[in-house]
C-alpha positions in Angstrom: 82.7 97.8 117.3 84.5 100.6 115.5 87.5 100.2 113.2 90.9 99.5 114.7 91.7 102.5 116.9 94.8 104.6 116.6 95.6 103.8 120.2 96.2 100.1 119.4 99.5 101.3 118.0 100.3 103.6 120.8 102.6 101.1 122.5 105.2 101.8 119.7 104.8 105.6 119.6 102.6 106.6 122.5 104.1 109.9 123.5 103.6 111.8 120.2 99.9 110.8 120.0 99.3 111.6 123.6 101.0 115.0 123.2 98.9 115.7 120.2 95.7 115.3 122.1 97.0 117.2 125.1 98.0 120.1 122.9 94.7 120.1 121.2 92.8 120.3 124.5 95.1 123.0 125.8 94.4 125.1 122.8 90.7 124.6 123.2 90.9 125.5 126.8 92.9 128.7 126.1 90.2 129.7 123.6 87.5 129.3 126.3 89.1 129.4 129.7 85.9 130.1 131.7 82.9 128.3 130.2 79.6 129.7 131.3 77.2 127.6 133.4 74.9 126.9 130.5 77.7 125.4 128.4 78.9 123.2 131.3 75.3 122.1 131.9 74.9 121.2 128.3 78.0 119.0 128.5 76.5 117.2 131.4 73.1 116.9 129.7 74.9 115.3 126.6 76.7 112.9 128.9 73.5 111.9 130.7 71.5 111.4 127.5 74.3 109.2 126.0 74.6 106.9 129.1 70.8 106.5 129.2 70.5 105.7 125.5 73.5 103.3 125.5 72.9 101.5 128.8 72.3 98.1 127.2 75.5 98.4 125.1 77.4 99.4 128.1 76.1 96.5 130.2 77.0 94.1 127.4 80.5 95.5 126.9 81.3 95.3 130.6 80.0 91.8 130.9 82.1 90.8 127.9 85.2 92.1 129.6 84.5 90.1 132.8 83.4 87.0 130.8 80.2 87.5 132.9 79.1 90.6 134.8 75.7 90.8 136.3 73.7 93.4 134.4 71.9 94.4 137.5 75.2 95.1 139.3 76.3 97.3 136.4 73.0 99.2 136.6 73.2 99.5 140.4 76.9 100.1 140.9 77.9 102.0 137.7 75.1 103.5 135.7 72.9 104.7 138.5 75.7 106.4 140.4 76.8 108.1 137.2 73.3 109.4 136.4 72.7 110.5 140.0 76.1 112.3 140.0 75.2 114.2 136.8 71.8 115.2 138.2 73.5 116.5 141.4 76.0 118.5 139.4 73.4 120.0 137.1 71.2 121.0 140.1 74.1 122.6 142.1 76.3 123.9 139.3 75.3 127.6 139.6 75.8 127.6 143.4 79.2 125.9 143.1 80.4 128.4 140.5 79.3 131.5 142.4 82.2 133.4 143.8 82.4 133.2 147.6 82.6 136.5 149.5 85.3 136.8 152.1 85.9 139.2 154.9 88.5 142.0 154.7 90.2 143.2 157.9 89.5 146.7 159.1 93.1 147.7 158.6 92.8 147.1 154.9 89.5 148.9 154.2 88.0 150.1 152.0 88.3 146.9 150.0 86.5 143.6 149.3 87.6 140.0 148.8 86.2 136.9 147.2 87.2 133.4 146.0 86.7 132.7 142.3 86.5 129.1 141.2 88.5 128.8 138.0 88.8 125.7 135.7 92.3 124.2 135.9 92.6 123.3 132.2 93.2 119.7 131.1 92.4 116.9 133.6 93.8 113.4 133.2 91.9 110.4 134.6 93.5 106.9 134.9 90.6 104.4 135.1 90.8 100.9 136.7 89.2 97.7 135.4 86.8 96.9 138.3 84.2 99.7 137.6 85.3 100.9 134.2 82.2 103.1 133.6 81.6 104.7 137.0 85.3 105.3 137.6 85.6 107.0 134.2 82.4 109.0 134.3 82.5 109.9 138.0 85.7 112.1 137.8 84.6 113.3 134.4 81.4 114.8 135.9 83.4 116.9 138.4 86.0 117.9 135.7 83.3 119.0 133.2 81.2 120.8 135.9 84.4 122.7 136.8 84.8 123.7 133.2 87.8 121.5 132.2 88.9 119.4 129.3 89.3 115.6 130.0 91.6 112.8 128.9 90.6 109.3 130.0 93.0 106.4 130.0 90.9 103.2 130.1 92.3 99.9 131.5 93.8 97.4 129.1 91.9 94.7 131.1 88.5 96.1 129.9 89.1 96.4 126.1 85.5 96.1 125.0 84.3 98.8 127.4 87.2 101.0 126.4 86.5 100.7 122.7 82.8 101.4 123.3 83.4 104.5 125.4 85.9 105.8 122.9 83.4 105.4 120.1 80.4 106.8 122.0 82.2 109.8 123.5 83.6 110.6 120.0 80.0 110.7 118.7 78.9 113.5 121.1 82.1 115.3 122.3 84.8 116.8 120.2 88.3 115.4 120.9 89.4 118.7 122.3 86.8 118.4 125.1 86.8 114.6 125.9 89.3 112.1 124.6 89.6 108.4 125.5 93.0 106.8 125.4 93.4 103.0 124.9 96.5 100.9 125.1 98.6 98.6 127.2 100.5 99.4 130.4 103.2 101.3 128.5 100.6 103.8 127.3 99.5 104.2 130.9 103.0 105.0 132.0 103.4 107.7 129.3 99.9 109.0 130.2 100.9 109.6 133.8 104.0 111.6 132.6 102.0 114.1 130.7 101.9 117.7 132.0 98.2 117.7 133.0 96.7 120.4 135.2 95.4 117.7 137.5 95.7 113.9 137.4 93.3 111.5 139.1 94.3 107.8 139.5 92.3 105.0 140.9 94.1 101.7 141.5 96.6 99.9 143.7 98.8 101.6 146.2 102.0 100.3 144.5 101.0 101.7 141.1 99.8 104.9 142.8 103.3 105.5 144.0 104.6 105.2 140.5 101.9 107.6 139.2 102.7 110.2 141.8 106.4 109.9 141.1 105.7 110.5 137.3 103.4 113.4 138.0 106.0 115.0 140.3 108.3 115.6 137.3 105.7 118.2 136.0 104.5 119.2 139.5 101.1 117.9 138.4 98.7 117.9 141.4 97.2 114.4 141.9 94.2 112.8 143.5 94.9 109.1 144.3 92.2 106.6 145.2 94.1 103.5 146.3 91.9 101.2 148.4 93.7 99.1 150.9 92.4 96.7 153.5 89.0 98.1 154.6 87.9 96.5 157.9 84.4 95.8 159.3 83.8 95.7 163.0 81.0 93.6 164.5 80.1 94.8 167.9 79.4 92.6 170.9 75.6 93.2 170.9 74.5 93.8 167.3 72.2 91.1 165.9 74.5 88.9 163.8 71.9 88.5 161.0 71.8 92.3 160.5 75.6 92.6 160.4 76.3 89.5 158.3 73.7 90.4 155.6 75.0 93.9 155.1 78.7 92.8 155.1 77.8 90.0 152.7 76.2 92.5 150.3 79.3 94.7 150.4 81.6 91.7 149.9 79.7 89.9 147.2 78.9 92.9 144.9 81.1 92.5 141.8 82.5 89.3 143.4 84.4 91.4 145.9 86.3 93.3 143.2 85.5 96.7 144.8 88.0 99.1 146.3 85.8 99.7 149.4 84.7 96.1 149.8 85.1 94.8 153.4 88.5 93.2 153.4 88.4 91.5 156.7 85.9 91.3 159.7 86.7 91.9 163.3 84.3 89.7 165.4 84.0 89.2 169.1 85.7 85.8 169.8 82.6 84.3 171.4 80.5 85.2 168.3 82.8 84.0 165.5 80.9 80.7 164.8 77.6 82.5 164.9 78.8 85.1 162.5 80.1 82.3 160.1 76.7 80.7 160.0 74.9 84.1 159.6 77.2 85.1 156.8 76.8 81.7 155.1 73.0 82.0 155.2 73.2 85.6 153.8 75.4 84.7 150.9 73.4 81.5 150.0 70.3 83.7 150.2 71.8 86.0 147.6 73.2 83.3 145.4 71.6 79.8 146.0 74.0 78.4 143.3 76.9 79.8 141.3 76.3 77.6 138.2 74.7 79.6 135.5 73.6 82.2 138.0 73.2 85.5 136.1 73.5 87.5 139.3 77.0 86.4 140.1 80.0 88.2 138.5 83.1 86.5 137.4 86.7 87.4 138.3 87.9 89.8 135.6 90.7 87.6 134.1 92.8 84.5 134.7 95.7 86.5 136.2 93.4 87.8 139.0 91.9 84.4 139.5 95.4 82.8 139.9 96.3 85.5 142.4 93.2 84.8 144.5 93.7 81.0 144.3 97.3 81.6 145.4 96.0 83.5 148.5 93.9 80.5 149.5 96.8 78.1 149.0 99.2 80.3 151.0 96.7 80.7 153.8 95.9 77.0 154.0 99.6 76.1 154.0 100.2 78.5 156.9 97.4 77.1 159.1 94.2 79.0 158.1 90.9 77.2 158.3 89.1 77.8 155.0 85.3 77.5 154.9 84.1 77.3 151.3 80.5 78.3 150.9 80.1 76.3 147.7 81.5 73.0 146.4 82.8 74.6 143.2 82.6 77.6 141.0 82.1 77.9 137.3 84.7 79.2 134.8 86.0 82.3 136.6 83.0 82.6 139.0 85.1 81.9 142.1 83.3 80.5 145.2 83.0 82.6 148.3 85.2 81.5 151.2 85.6 82.5 154.8 89.1 82.2 156.4 89.6 81.6 160.1 92.8 81.3 162.2 94.5 83.9 159.9 97.9 85.5 160.7 99.9 88.4 159.5 102.4 86.3 157.6 99.6 85.2 155.2 99.3 87.0 151.8 95.6 87.4 152.3 96.3 89.5 155.4 99.0 91.6 153.7 97.5 92.6 150.3 94.2 94.1 149.4 92.1 91.0 148.5 89.9 92.3 145.7 87.9 89.1 145.5 85.4 86.8 147.3 87.6 85.8 150.2 86.8 87.1 153.7 89.2 86.6 156.7 87.7 86.8 160.2 89.8 88.2 163.0 88.6 87.6 166.6 88.8 90.2 169.3 87.9 90.2 173.0 87.4 93.9 173.7 86.5 96.8 171.3 89.8 98.5 172.2 91.6 95.5 170.7 89.7 96.0 167.5 90.7 99.6 167.3 94.3 98.8 168.1 94.4 96.2 165.3 93.1 98.7 162.8 95.4 101.5 163.9 98.5 99.4 163.8 98.0 98.9 160.0 98.0 101.3 157.0 94.9 103.6 157.0 92.2 102.1 154.8 89.9 103.7 152.3 86.7 102.6 154.2 85.8 101.4 157.6 82.5 99.7 158.6 81.1 99.4 162.1 78.0 97.3 163.0 76.5 98.2 166.4 73.7 100.4 167.7 75.5 101.9 170.7 75.8 105.6 170.0 78.8 106.1 172.4 80.7 103.3 170.7 79.8 104.6 167.3 81.4 107.9 168.3 84.5 106.2 169.5 84.9 104.5 166.1 84.7 107.9 164.4 87.2 109.5 166.8 89.7 106.7 167.5 90.2 105.3 164.0 91.3 106.7 160.7 89.9 105.9 157.2 88.9 107.6 154.0 85.2 107.2 154.8 83.0 105.4 157.3 79.6 103.5 157.2 77.8 102.9 160.4 75.7 99.8 160.0 76.1 99.5 156.3 78.8 98.9 153.6 79.7 100.7 150.3 76.7 103.1 150.3 78.7 106.1 151.5 80.3 106.1 148.0 76.9 106.7 146.4 76.2 109.8 148.4 76.9 112.7 146.1 77.0 115.2 148.9 79.8 113.3 150.7 83.5 113.6 149.7 85.1 110.4 148.6 88.8 109.8 149.1 91.5 108.0 151.0 94.0 108.9 153.6 97.7 108.1 153.6 98.3 104.7 151.9 94.7 104.5 150.8 95.0 107.8 148.8 94.9 111.5 148.9 92.4 114.1 147.8 88.6 113.9 147.3 86.0 114.0 144.6 82.3 113.4 144.1 79.8 116.3 144.3 81.0 119.7 145.4 84.3 118.2 146.5 84.8 117.0 142.9 84.1 120.5 141.6 86.6 122.0 144.0 89.3 119.3 143.2 89.1 120.3 139.6 89.0 124.0 140.2 91.5 126.6 141.3 90.0 128.5 144.3 91.6 131.8 143.4 91.7 134.4 146.2 90.9 137.9 144.8 91.5 141.2 146.8 89.8 144.2 145.3 90.4 147.9 145.8 88.9 150.8 143.9 89.9 154.5 143.5 90.5 155.4 147.2 93.8 154.0 148.6 94.1 154.1 152.4 97.2 151.9 152.2 99.3 154.9 151.2 99.3 155.8 154.9 101.8 153.0 155.6 104.0 153.6 152.5 107.6 154.6 153.1 109.3 156.6 154.4 108.6 155.0 157.7 108.4 156.6 161.1 105.5 158.9 160.5 103.0 159.5 163.3 100.1 157.8 161.5 102.2 154.6 161.1 103.0 154.6 164.8 99.3 154.9 165.5 98.5 152.0 163.3 101.1 149.9 165.0 99.6 150.7 168.4 96.1 149.8 167.2 96.9 146.4 165.7 100.1 145.2 167.4 99.5 144.5 171.0 
């Protein structure tokens, strides 16, 4: 680890230090407001080389923050998506940057029009604790590809990862291009108040409201990725083994600490017991035991474990039937549990769970499942399991969510050519791939005329014959 960072003292005087870095990056951007494709590609190459070279250190740091985090999960869910995202940006950068030709109406000829994609300036990114690498680097890819400077605020819950990224990025990027900010919640509050050219926040809906309120003081545009209660629907005729196994993977990855993890499952009432058994077999197949199992990730800290335990106690007290899939956990490796007979007054059905608890809600007709989802805040993701094409189409047309997987979970997030983002309470705006480039760019409309000016025909004084002719041609 590096020496004690300046940001450790930022809780006493955060604003002056944050302002210093923002001013530094603004000056650097002003000196190079439209980086050429080659320079942007070099930034991405540098980032890719760094992540590849330091993958073991990154795995170790993230595991340290969690007390134990599966190294394979970090490779699969953090490092691989980062590298794939960089590769996609490098491959498509020239095409994304190319001005787009647009049509000019006949009344305004001779002229031409185009859209120029211009870097915004300095982009702020507030990074959550659950995927501290991917949710830092993912937005950073789009911001750098678009030609911006980047300030990252890492979570206080992942100090080892934050210290490592601060040190590694400082080795390969000047502070006026990429800067990592560390510190407690007070620093995060001041960070969100900075006059960025764009601010991206990933986290809870409640904190997202505060971030948006702070950004509004500077009219800073925001992208909010907020999560929510993402449902899974099991159709009446889908093989339960298929559905349960794929739902189990989406729920057990990172011990359920994923913003797009299935939060509850809607199951036909006559298939509930069958689904319970299929889910149990799938989870036990993944993790035969929790004790000393290197594949199973711990809950990030005691505060989150206490919150999840409180959900179980509250649900049990209010009549839920809890089916624990293991006798006990180990340290903060919390056992997986299914919850039946749940009701809306239970905390587990009100808050995003963010852990290894899975409520099951029975339904009798698919319309009831749609109604149940539509009566609640719009989620970040929705998962449907069933092979009937007509019913799949109904899911797409009759529900709202940030994104959808048909017959899978999570993997839509890994598709670089798909936009990722929420809707309403689950967020606003998109990034990843081309959408990330566009989010961090200003699509500037440009209208071009050269020497000849036909528009003088409609200049005042009005009432000339040519003007009356123009009106007849275009106003009917």
